[in-house]
FIKOLZA-1660 file (N, C-alpha, C; in steps of 0.1 Angstrom, whole numbers, plus 5000, padded with zeros to 4 digits):
% residues 208
   i   px   py   pz ch aa at
   1 6814 3907 0570  A  M  N
   1 6825 3902 0561  A  M CA
   1 6836 3896 0569  A  M  C
   2 6840 3884 0565  A  N  N
   2 6851 3877 0572  A  N CA
   2 6864 3879 0565  A  N  C
   3 6869 3891 0566  A  S  N
   3 6881 3896 0560  A  S CA
   3 6894 3889 0566  A  S  C
   4 6905 3889 0559  A  P  N
   4 6917 3884 0566  A  P CA
   4 6921 3892 0578  A  P  C
   5 6919 3905 0578  A  E  N
   5 6922 3913 0590  A  E CA
   5 6913 3909 0602  A  E  C
   6 6900 3907 0599  A  L  N
   6 6891 3903 0610  A  L CA
   6 6895 3889 0616  A  L  C
   7 6899 3880 0607  A  R  N
   7 6903 3867 0612  A  R CA
   7 6916 3868 0621  A  R  C
   8 6925 3876 0617  A  V  N
   8 6937 3878 0625  A  V CA
   8 6933 3884 0639  A  V  C
   9 6924 3894 0639  A  L  N
   9 6920 3901 0651  A  L CA
   9 6913 3891 0660  A  L  C
  10 6904 3883 0655  A  R  N
  10 6897 3873 0663  A  R CA
  10 6907 3863 0669  A  R  C
  11 6917 3859 0661  A  G  N
  11 6927 3850 0667  A  G CA
  11 6935 3856 0679  A  G  C
  12 6938 3869 0677  A  R  N
  12 6945 3876 0688  A  R CA
  12 6936 3877 0701  A  R  C
  13 6924 3880 0699  A  L  N
  13 6915 3881 0710  A  L CA
  13 6912 3868 0717  A  L  C
  14 6910 3857 0709  A  R  N
  14 6908 3844 0715  A  R CA
  14 6920 3839 0723  A  R  C
  15 6932 3843 0719  A  A  N
  15 6944 3838 0725  A  A CA
  15 6947 3845 0738  A  A  C
  16 6939 3855 0742  A  L  N
  16 6943 3863 0754  A  L CA
  16 6941 3854 0767  A  L  C
  17 6950 3856 0776  A  R  N
  17 6950 3849 0789  A  R CA
  17 6951 3860 0800  A  R  C
  18 6946 3857 0812  A  D  N
  18 6947 3867 0823  A  D CA
  18 6960 3866 0831  A  D  C
  19 6964 3878 0836  A  P  N
  19 6958 3891 0833  A  P CA
  19 6962 3896 0819  A  P  C
  20 6952 3901 0812  A  V  N
  20 6955 3906 0798  A  V CA
  20 6965 3917 0798  A  V  C
  21 6964 3926 0807  A  V  N
  21 6973 3938 0809  A  V CA
  21 6976 3940 0823  A  V  C
  22 6988 3943 0827  A  R  N
  22 6991 3947 0841  A  R CA
  22 6998 3960 0841  A  R  C
  23 6995 3968 0851  A  T  N
  23 7002 3981 0854  A  T CA
  23 7009 3980 0867  A  T  C
  24 7014 3991 0872  A  G  N
  24 7020 3991 0885  A  G CA
  24 7010 3988 0896  A  G  C
  25 6997 3992 0894  A  R  N
  25 6987 3990 0905  A  R CA
  25 6975 3981 0901  A  R  C
  26 6974 3978 0888  A  L  N
  26 6962 3972 0883  A  L CA
  26 6964 3959 0875  A  L  C
  27 6954 3951 0874  A  W  N
  27 6953 3940 0864  A  W CA
  27 6941 3944 0856  A  W  C
  28 6942 3942 0843  A  L  N
  28 6930 3943 0834  A  L CA
  28 6927 3929 0830  A  L  C
  29 6916 3923 0835  A  T  N
  29 6913 3909 0833  A  T CA
  29 6901 3906 0825  A  T  C
  30 6900 3894 0819  A  L  N
  30 6887 3890 0812  A  L CA
  30 6876 3889 0822  A  L  C
  31 6864 3891 0818  A  P  N
  31 6852 3891 0827  A  P CA
  31 6851 3877 0834  A  P  C
  32 6848 3878 0847  A  D  N
  32 6848 3866 0856  A  D CA
  32 6834 3866 0863  A  D  C
  33 6827 3855 0860  A  R  N
  33 6813 3855 0866  A  R CA
  33 6813 3854 0881  A  R  C
  34 6824 3850 0887  A  R  N
  34 6825 3850 0901  A  R CA
  34 6825 3864 0908  A  R  C
  35 6827 3874 0899  A  R  N
  35 6827 3887 0904  A  R CA
  35 6813 3894 0902  A  R  C
  36 6803 3887 0899  A  V  N
  36 6790 3893 0897  A  V CA
  36 6785 3901 0909  A  V  C
  37 6786 3895 0921  A  P  N
  37 6782 3903 0933  A  P CA
  37 6789 3917 0935  A  P  C
  38 6802 3917 0932  A  E  N
  38 6810 3929 0933  A  E CA
  38 6805 3939 0922  A  E  C
  39 6802 3934 0910  A  L  N
  39 6798 3942 0899  A  L CA
  39 6785 3949 0902  A  L  C
  40 6775 3941 0908  A  V  N
  40 6762 3946 0911  A  V CA
  40 6763 3957 0922  A  V  C
  41 6772 3954 0932  A  Q  N
  41 6774 3964 0943  A  Q CA
  41 6779 3977 0937  A  Q  C
  42 6789 3977 0929  A  L  N
  42 6795 3989 0923  A  L CA
  42 6785 3997 0915  A  L  C
  43 6777 3990 0907  A  F  N
  43 6767 3996 0899  A  F CA
  43 6755 4001 0907  A  F  C
  44 6755 4000 0920  A  G  N
  44 6745 4006 0928  A  G CA
  44 6746 4021 0928  A  G  C
  45 6756 4027 0923  A  D  N
  45 6759 4041 0922  A  D CA
  45 6752 4046 0909  A  D  C
  46 6742 4055 0910  A  P  N
  46 6734 4059 0898  A  P CA
  46 6742 4068 0888  A  P  C
  47 6753 4074 0893  A  T  N
  47 6761 4082 0884  A  T CA
  47 6768 4075 0873  A  T  C
  48 6770 4062 0875  A  I  N
  48 6776 4054 0864  A  I CA
  48 6766 4053 0852  A  I  C
  49 6754 4050 0855  A  A  N
  49 6743 4049 0845  A  A CA
  49 6741 4063 0838  A  A  C
  50 6743 4073 0846  A  R  N
  50 6741 4087 0841  A  R CA
  50 6750 4090 0830  A  R  C
  51 6763 4086 0831  A  W  N
  51 6773 4090 0822  A  W CA
  51 6777 4079 0812  A  W  C
  52 6770 4068 0812  A  T  N
  52 6772 4057 0802  A  T CA
  52 6759 4054 0795  A  T  C
  53 6760 4047 0784  A  L  N
  53 6749 4045 0775  A  L CA
  53 6741 4032 0778  A  L  C
  54 6749 4021 0781  A  H  N
  54 6742 4008 0781  A  H CA
  54 6741 4002 0795  A  H  C
  55 6745 4009 0805  A  I  N
  55 6744 4004 0819  A  I CA
  55 6731 4008 0826  A  I  C
  56 6722 3999 0829  A  P  N
  56 6709 4003 0835  A  P CA
  56 6711 4006 0850  A  P  C
  57 6701 4013 0855  A  F  N
  57 6699 4015 0869  A  F CA
  57 6685 4014 0873  A  F  C
  58 6681 4006 0883  A  P  N
  58 6691 3997 0891  A  P CA
  58 6697 3986 0883  A  P  C
  59 6708 3981 0888  A  Y  N
  59 6715 3971 0881  A  Y CA
  59 6714 3958 0889  A  Y  C
  60 6710 3947 0882  A  R  N
  60 6707 3935 0889  A  R CA
  60 6717 3924 0884  A  R  C
  61 6717 3912 0891  A  A  N
  61 6725 3901 0888  A  A CA
  61 6722 3896 0874  A  A  C
  62 6709 3897 0870  A  T  N
  62 6706 3893 0856  A  T CA
  62 6712 3902 0846  A  T  C
  63 6713 3915 0849  A  D  N
  63 6720 3924 0840  A  D CA
  63 6735 3920 0838  A  D  C
  64 6741 3916 0849  A  A  N
  64 6755 3912 0849  A  A CA
  64 6757 3899 0841  A  A  C
  65 6748 3890 0843  A  T  N
  65 6749 3877 0835  A  T CA
  65 6747 3879 0820  A  T  C
  66 6738 3888 0816  A  A  N
  66 6736 3891 0802  A  A CA
  66 6748 3898 0797  A  A  C
  67 6754 3907 0804  A  W  N
  67 6766 3913 0800  A  W CA
  67 6778 3903 0798  A  W  C
  68 6779 3894 0807  A  L  N
  68 6789 3883 0805  A  L CA
  68 6788 3876 0792  A  L  C
  69 6775 3873 0788  A  R  N
  69 6773 3866 0775  A  R CA
  69 6777 3875 0764  A  R  C
  70 6773 3888 0764  A  R  N
  70 6776 3897 0754  A  R CA
  70 6791 3899 0752  A  R  C
  71 6798 3899 0764  A  A  N
  71 6813 3901 0764  A  A CA
  71 6820 3889 0757  A  A  C
  72 6815 3877 0760  A  A  N
  72 6821 3865 0754  A  A CA
  72 6818 3865 0739  A  A  C
  73 6806 3868 0735  A  D  N
  73 6803 3868 0721  A  D CA
  73 6811 3879 0714  A  D  C
  74 6812 3891 0719  A  G  N
  74 6820 3901 0713  A  G CA
  74 6835 3897 0711  A  G  C
  75 6840 3891 0720  A  R  N
  75 6854 3886 0719  A  R CA
  75 6855 3875 0709  A  R  C
  76 6846 3866 0708  A  R  N
  76 6846 3855 0698  A  R CA
  76 6845 3861 0684  A  R  C
  77 6836 3871 0683  A  L  N
  77 6833 3876 0669  A  L CA
  77 6844 3887 0665  A  L  C
  78 6852 3891 0674  A  G  N
  78 6862 3901 0671  A  G CA
  78 6856 3916 0671  A  G  C
  79 6845 3918 0678  A  T  N
  79 6839 3931 0678  A  T CA
  79 6841 3939 0690  A  T  C
  80 6844 3932 0702  A  H  N
  80 6845 3939 0714  A  H CA
  80 6855 3932 0723  A  H  C
  81 6862 3940 0731  A  L  N
  81 6871 3934 0742  A  L CA
  81 6867 3941 0755  A  L  C
  82 6860 3934 0763  A  N  N
  82 6856 3939 0776  A  N CA
  82 6865 3933 0787  A  N  C
  83 6870 3942 0796  A  L  N
  83 6879 3938 0806  A  L CA
  83 6875 3944 0820  A  L  C
  84 6878 3937 0830  A  Q  N
  84 6875 3942 0844  A  Q CA
  84 6888 3948 0850  A  Q  C
  85 6887 3959 0857  A  I  N
  85 6898 3965 0864  A  I CA
  85 6899 3960 0878  A  I  C
  86 6910 3953 0881  A  V  N
  86 6912 3947 0894  A  V CA
  86 6924 3954 0901  A  V  C
  87 6923 3958 0913  A  R  N
  87 6934 3964 0921  A  R CA
  87 6943 3953 0926  A  R  C
  88 6956 3954 0922  A  R  N
  88 6965 3943 0925  A  R CA
  88 6967 3941 0940  A  R  C
  89 6967 3952 0948  A  Q  N
  89 6971 3950 0962  A  Q CA
  89 6961 3942 0970  A  Q  C
  90 6949 3942 0967  A  D  N
  90 6939 3934 0974  A  D CA
  90 6929 3926 0965  A  D  C
  91 6932 3926 0952  A  R  N
  91 6924 3919 0942  A  R CA
  91 6910 3922 0942  A  R  C
  92 6907 3935 0945  A  R  N
  92 6893 3940 0944  A  R CA
  92 6889 3945 0930  A  R  C
  93 6877 3942 0926  A  L  N
  93 6872 3948 0914  A  L CA
  93 6869 3962 0916  A  L  C
  94 6874 3971 0908  A  I  N
  94 6872 3985 0910  A  I CA
  94 6865 3992 0898  A  I  C
  95 6865 3985 0887  A  G  N
  95 6858 3992 0875  A  G CA
  95 6859 3983 0863  A  G  C
  96 6856 3989 0851  A  G  N
  96 6857 3982 0839  A  G CA
  96 6862 3991 0828  A  G  C
  97 6867 3984 0817  A  I  N
  97 6873 3992 0806  A  I CA
  97 6872 3982 0794  A  I  C
  98 6871 3988 0782  A  G  N
  98 6870 3980 0770  A  G CA
  98 6872 3987 0757  A  G  C
  99 6874 3979 0747  A  L  N
  99 6875 3984 0733  A  L CA
  99 6863 3979 0726  A  L  C
 100 6855 3988 0721  A  H  N
 100 6842 3984 0715  A  H CA
 100 6842 3988 0700  A  H  C
 101 6833 3982 0692  A  H  N
 101 6831 3985 0678  A  H CA
 101 6845 3984 0671  A  H  C
 102 6852 3973 0675  A  L  N
 102 6865 3970 0668  A  L CA
 102 6863 3968 0653  A  L  C
 103 6871 3976 0646  A  D  N
 103 6870 3976 0631  A  D CA
 103 6884 3971 0626  A  D  C
 104 6885 3958 0623  A  A  N
 104 6898 3953 0619  A  A CA
 104 6903 3959 0605  A  A  C
 105 6894 3962 0596  A  A  N
 105 6897 3967 0583  A  A CA
 105 6904 3980 0584  A  A  C
 106 6899 3989 0593  A  H  N
 106 6904 4002 0595  A  H CA
 106 6912 4004 0607  A  H  C
 107 6915 3993 0615  A  A  N
 107 6924 3994 0626  A  A CA
 107 6920 4004 0637  A  A  C
 108 6907 4004 0640  A  R  N
 108 6902 4014 0650  A  R CA
 108 6892 4007 0659  A  R  C
 109 6889 4014 0670  A  A  N
 109 6880 4010 0681  A  A CA
 109 6875 4022 0689  A  A  C
 110 6866 4019 0698  A  E  N
 110 6861 4029 0707  A  E CA
 110 6864 4025 0721  A  E  C
 111 6869 4034 0729  A  L  N
 111 6873 4031 0743  A  L CA
 111 6861 4035 0752  A  L  C
 112 6858 4026 0761  A  G  N
 112 6848 4028 0772  A  G CA
 112 6854 4024 0785  A  G  C
 113 6849 4031 0796  A  Y  N
 113 6855 4028 0809  A  Y CA
 113 6845 4033 0820  A  Y  C
 114 6847 4028 0832  A  W  N
 114 6840 4033 0844  A  W CA
 114 6848 4028 0856  A  W  C
 115 6846 4036 0867  A  V  N
 115 6853 4032 0879  A  V CA
 115 6843 4034 0891  A  V  C
 116 6842 4025 0900  A  G  N
 116 6833 4026 0911  A  G CA
 116 6836 4038 0920  A  G  C
 117 6826 4043 0926  A  R  N
 117 6827 4055 0934  A  R CA
 117 6838 4055 0945  A  R  C
 118 6840 4044 0952  A  P  N
 118 6851 4044 0963  A  P CA
 118 6865 4045 0957  A  P  C
 119 6866 4043 0944  A  F  N
 119 6880 4042 0938  A  F CA
 119 6883 4053 0929  A  F  C
 120 6875 4064 0929  A  R  N
 120 6877 4075 0920  A  R CA
 120 6887 4085 0926  A  R  C
 121 6892 4094 0917  A  R  N
 121 6902 4104 0921  A  R CA
 121 6915 4098 0926  A  R  C
 122 6918 4086 0922  A  Q  N
 122 6931 4080 0926  A  Q CA
 122 6939 4077 0914  A  Q  C
 123 6935 4081 0902  A  G  N
 123 6943 4078 0890  A  G CA
 123 6941 4065 0884  A  G  C
 124 6932 4057 0889  A  Y  N
 124 6931 4043 0884  A  Y CA
 124 6926 4043 0869  A  Y  C
 125 6916 4051 0866  A  A  N
 125 6910 4051 0853  A  A CA
 125 6920 4055 0842  A  A  C
 126 6928 4066 0846  A  A  N
 126 6938 4070 0836  A  A CA
 126 6949 4060 0834  A  A  C
 127 6953 4053 0845  A  E  N
 127 6963 4042 0844  A  E CA
 127 6958 4031 0835  A  E  C
 128 6945 4027 0837  A  A  N
 128 6940 4016 0829  A  A CA
 128 6938 4020 0815  A  A  C
 129 6933 4033 0812  A  A  N
 129 6931 4037 0798  A  A CA
 129 6945 4038 0791  A  A  C
 130 6955 4043 0797  A  H  N
 130 6968 4044 0791  A  H CA
 130 6973 4030 0787  A  H  C
 131 6972 4021 0797  A  A  N
 131 6977 4008 0795  A  A CA
 131 6970 4000 0784  A  A  C
 132 6956 4002 0783  A  L  N
 132 6949 3995 0773  A  L CA
 132 6952 4001 0759  A  L  C
 133 6954 4014 0758  A  C  N
 133 6958 4020 0745  A  C CA
 133 6971 4014 0741  A  C  C
 134 6981 4013 0750  A  E  N
 134 6994 4007 0746  A  E CA
 134 6992 3993 0741  A  E  C
 135 6984 3985 0748  A  F  N
 135 6981 3972 0744  A  F CA
 135 6974 3971 0730  A  F  C
 136 6965 3981 0728  A  A  N
 136 6959 3981 0715  A  A CA
 136 6968 3984 0703  A  A  C
 137 6978 3993 0706  A  W  N
 137 6988 3995 0695  A  W CA
 137 6997 3983 0693  A  W  C
 138 7002 3977 0704  A  R  N
 138 7012 3967 0702  A  R CA
 138 7007 3953 0699  A  R  C
 139 6996 3949 0706  A  R  N
 139 6991 3936 0704  A  R CA
 139 6980 3934 0694  A  R  C
 140 6971 3944 0693  A  L  N
 140 6960 3944 0684  A  L CA
 140 6963 3951 0671  A  L  C
 141 6973 3959 0670  A  R  N
 141 6978 3966 0658  A  R CA
 141 6967 3976 0654  A  R  C
 142 6961 3983 0664  A  L  N
 142 6951 3993 0661  A  L CA
 142 6959 4006 0657  A  L  C
 143 6952 4015 0650  A  H  N
 143 6958 4028 0646  A  H CA
 143 6951 4039 0653  A  H  C
 144 6938 4038 0655  A  R  N
 144 6930 4049 0660  A  R CA
 144 6920 4044 0671  A  R  C
 145 6920 4051 0682  A  I  N
 145 6910 4048 0693  A  I CA
 145 6902 4061 0695  A  I  C
 146 6889 4059 0695  A  E  N
 146 6880 4070 0698  A  E CA
 146 6874 4069 0712  A  E  C
 147 6869 4079 0717  A  A  N
 147 6861 4079 0729  A  A CA
 147 6850 4090 0728  A  A  C
 148 6838 4087 0733  A  R  N
 148 6827 4096 0732  A  R CA
 148 6822 4099 0746  A  R  C
 149 6820 4112 0749  A  V  N
 149 6817 4117 0763  A  V CA
 149 6804 4125 0762  A  V  C
 150 6795 4124 0771  A  F  N
 150 6784 4133 0772  A  F CA
 150 6788 4146 0777  A  F  C
 151 6783 4157 0771  A  P  N
 151 6787 4171 0776  A  P CA
 151 6783 4172 0791  A  P  C
 152 6791 4178 0798  A  G  N
 152 6789 4178 0813  A  G CA
 152 6797 4169 0821  A  G  C
 153 6802 4158 0814  A  N  N
 153 6811 4149 0821  A  N CA
 153 6825 4154 0820  A  N  C
 154 6828 4164 0828  A  V  N
 154 6841 4171 0828  A  V CA
 154 6852 4161 0832  A  V  C
 155 6850 4153 0842  A  A  N
 155 6860 4144 0847  A  A CA
 155 6865 4134 0836  A  A  C
 156 6855 4129 0828  A  S  N
 156 6859 4120 0818  A  S CA
 156 6867 4127 0807  A  S  C
 157 6863 4139 0803  A  A  N
 157 6870 4146 0793  A  A CA
 157 6884 4150 0798  A  A  C
 158 6886 4153 0810  A  H  N
 158 6899 4156 0816  A  H CA
 158 6908 4144 0816  A  H  C
 159 6902 4132 0819  A  L  N
 159 6909 4120 0819  A  L CA
 159 6915 4117 0805  A  L  C
 160 6906 4118 0795  A  L  N
 160 6910 4115 0781  A  L CA
 160 6922 4124 0777  A  L  C
 161 6921 4137 0780  A  R  N
 161 6932 4146 0776  A  R CA
 161 6945 4142 0783  A  R  C
 162 6944 4137 0796  A  S  N
 162 6955 4134 0804  A  S CA
 162 6963 4122 0798  A  S  C
 163 6956 4114 0790  A  V  N
 163 6963 4102 0784  A  V CA
 163 6965 4104 0769  A  V  C
 164 6964 4116 0764  A  G  N
 164 6968 4119 0751  A  G CA
 164 6957 4120 0740  A  G  C
 165 6944 4119 0744  A  F  N
 165 6934 4121 0735  A  F CA
 165 6931 4135 0732  A  F  C
 166 6927 4138 0720  A  R  N
 166 6923 4152 0715  A  R CA
 166 6908 4152 0712  A  R  C
 167 6902 4163 0716  A  R  N
 167 6888 4165 0712  A  R CA
 167 6888 4169 0698  A  R  C
 168 6879 4162 0690  A  E  N
 168 6878 4164 0676  A  E CA
 168 6865 4170 0672  A  E  C
 169 6855 4170 0680  A  G  N
 169 6842 4176 0676  A  G CA
 169 6831 4173 0685  A  G  C
 170 6819 4177 0681  A  R  N
 170 6807 4174 0688  A  R CA
 170 6796 4169 0679  A  R  C
 171 6790 4158 0682  A  L  N
 171 6779 4152 0674  A  L CA
 171 6766 4156 0680  A  L  C
 172 6758 4164 0673  A  R  N
 172 6746 4169 0679  A  R CA
 172 6735 4159 0679  A  R  C
 173 6729 4157 0690  A  Q  N
 173 6718 4148 0692  A  Q CA
 173 6720 4135 0685  A  Q  C
 174 6731 4129 0688  A  S  N
 174 6735 4117 0681  A  S CA
 174 6731 4104 0688  A  S  C
 175 6727 4105 0701  A  I  N
 175 6723 4094 0709  A  I CA
 175 6710 4096 0716  A  I  C
 176 6701 4086 0716  A  A  N
 176 6689 4086 0724  A  A CA
 176 6692 4080 0737  A  A  C
 177 6690 4088 0748  A  K  N
 177 6693 4084 0761  A  K CA
 177 6682 4089 0771  A  K  C
 178 6676 4080 0778  A  D  N
 178 6665 4084 0788  A  D CA
 178 6654 4091 0781  A  D  C
 179 6650 4087 0769  A  G  N
 179 6639 4093 0763  A  G CA
 179 6641 4106 0756  A  G  C
 180 6654 4110 0754  A  R  N
 180 6656 4123 0747  A  R CA
 180 6670 4121 0739  A  R  C
 181 6671 4129 0729  A  F  N
 181 6684 4129 0721  A  F CA
 181 6694 4138 0728  A  F  C
 182 6706 4134 0729  A  V  N
 182 6717 4141 0735  A  V CA
 182 6729 4142 0726  A  V  C
 183 6738 4152 0728  A  D  N
 183 6750 4153 0721  A  D CA
 183 6761 4144 0727  A  D  C
 184 6771 4142 0718  A  E  N
 184 6783 4135 0723  A  E CA
 184 6796 4143 0719  A  E  C
 185 6805 4144 0727  A  L  N
 185 6818 4150 0724  A  L CA
 185 6828 4138 0720  A  L  C
 186 6834 4140 0708  A  V  N
 186 6843 4130 0703  A  V CA
 186 6858 4133 0705  A  V  C
 187 6864 4123 0712  A  F  N
 187 6879 4124 0714  A  F CA
 187 6886 4113 0706  A  F  C
 188 6898 4114 0703  A  A  N
 188 6905 4104 0696  A  A CA
 188 6920 4105 0699  A  A  C
 189 6927 4093 0697  A  K  N
 189 6941 4092 0699  A  K CA
 189 6946 4083 0688  A  K  C
 190 6958 4086 0682  A  L  N
 190 6964 4078 0671  A  L CA
 190 6976 4072 0676  A  L  C
 191 6979 4060 0670  A  A  N
 191 6992 4053 0673  A  A CA
 191 7003 4061 0666  A  A  C
 192 7015 4059 0671  A  G  N
 192 7026 4066 0665  A  G CA
 192 7037 4068 0675  A  G  C
 193 7049 4073 0670  A  P  N
 193 7060 4075 0679  A  P CA
 193 7057 4084 0691  A  P  C
 194 7047 4093 0689  A  R  N
 194 7045 4102 0700  A  R CA
 194 7032 4099 0708  A  R  C
 195 7025 4088 0704  A  A  N
 195 7013 4085 0711  A  A CA
 195 7015 4082 0725  A  A  C
 196 7008 4089 0734  A  G  N
 196 7008 4086 0748  A  G CA
 196 7020 4091 0756  A  G  C
 197 7028 4099 0750  A  R  N
 197 7040 4104 0757  A  R CA
 197 7038 4115 0767  A  R  C
 198 7027 4122 0765  A  R  N
 198 7025 4134 0774  A  R CA
 198 7017 4130 0786  A  R  C
 199 7023 4133 0798  A  R  N
 199 7016 4132 0811  A  R CA
 199 7011 4118 0813  A  R  C
 200 7020 4108 0811  A  R  N
 200 7017 4094 0814  A  R CA
 200 7013 4093 0829  A  R  C
 201 7002 4085 0832  A  P  N
 201 6998 4084 0846  A  P CA
 201 7006 4074 0854  A  P  C
 202 7014 4066 0848  A  G  N
 202 7022 4057 0856  A  G CA
 202 7027 4046 0847  A  G  C
 203 7036 4037 0852  A  P  N
 203 7042 4026 0844  A  P CA
 203 7031 4016 0840  A  P  C
 204 7033 4011 0828  A  A  N
 204 7023 4001 0823  A  A CA
 204 7030 3992 0813  A  A  C
 205 7027 3979 0814  A  R  N
 205 7033 3970 0804  A  R CA
 205 7023 3959 0802  A  R  C
 206 7024 3954 0790  A  T  N
 206 7015 3942 0787  A  T CA
 206 7021 3929 0791  A  T  C
 207 7013 3920 0795  A  V  N
 207 7018 3907 0799  A  V CA
 207 7024 3899 0787  A  V  C
 208 7017 3900 0775  A  R  N
 208 7022 3894 0763  A  R CA
 208 7022 3904 0752  A  R  C
% end
């Protein structure tokens, strides 16, 4: 359905320029095909595929090329915003983050993220997640952001709580992964005067 809300959201997504968001240490940028070799190298870590749904292992250049096409289509259609996390000090690709299943009519989306093994435990994922949520409130006018975590992914659950998400429940056997049905833990964060005020990981501001 091509609703007025969807048309507005599409316009906002298509108007984005790099860096989409910047923080004290990071740039969140639109996907860049020149970074395919870096992407493939970081996805050589099997733990990323273990804790995510759509990232295969082993990961090849053809997978990255297909993802670039899907990312461009999602932004054009107003259904997804995929961004790469780039460290400002050396301009290295360190991970990815995005808003998926964007629903303009209900002003909500689902947050997804990953960080390469060499860059973990340094607060980068929390900094990026906090900044993207602020961007979603201010620029995309979203009201609710969800995140889903596989049970056992303690680090991801801790990250979400640190940037103001609350656990809302458990979806039993809601996803088919690696040939079996698995549960998901649902977290969510709402826009509002108190959104994101607790334990902010660092300064963040949007470019536009």
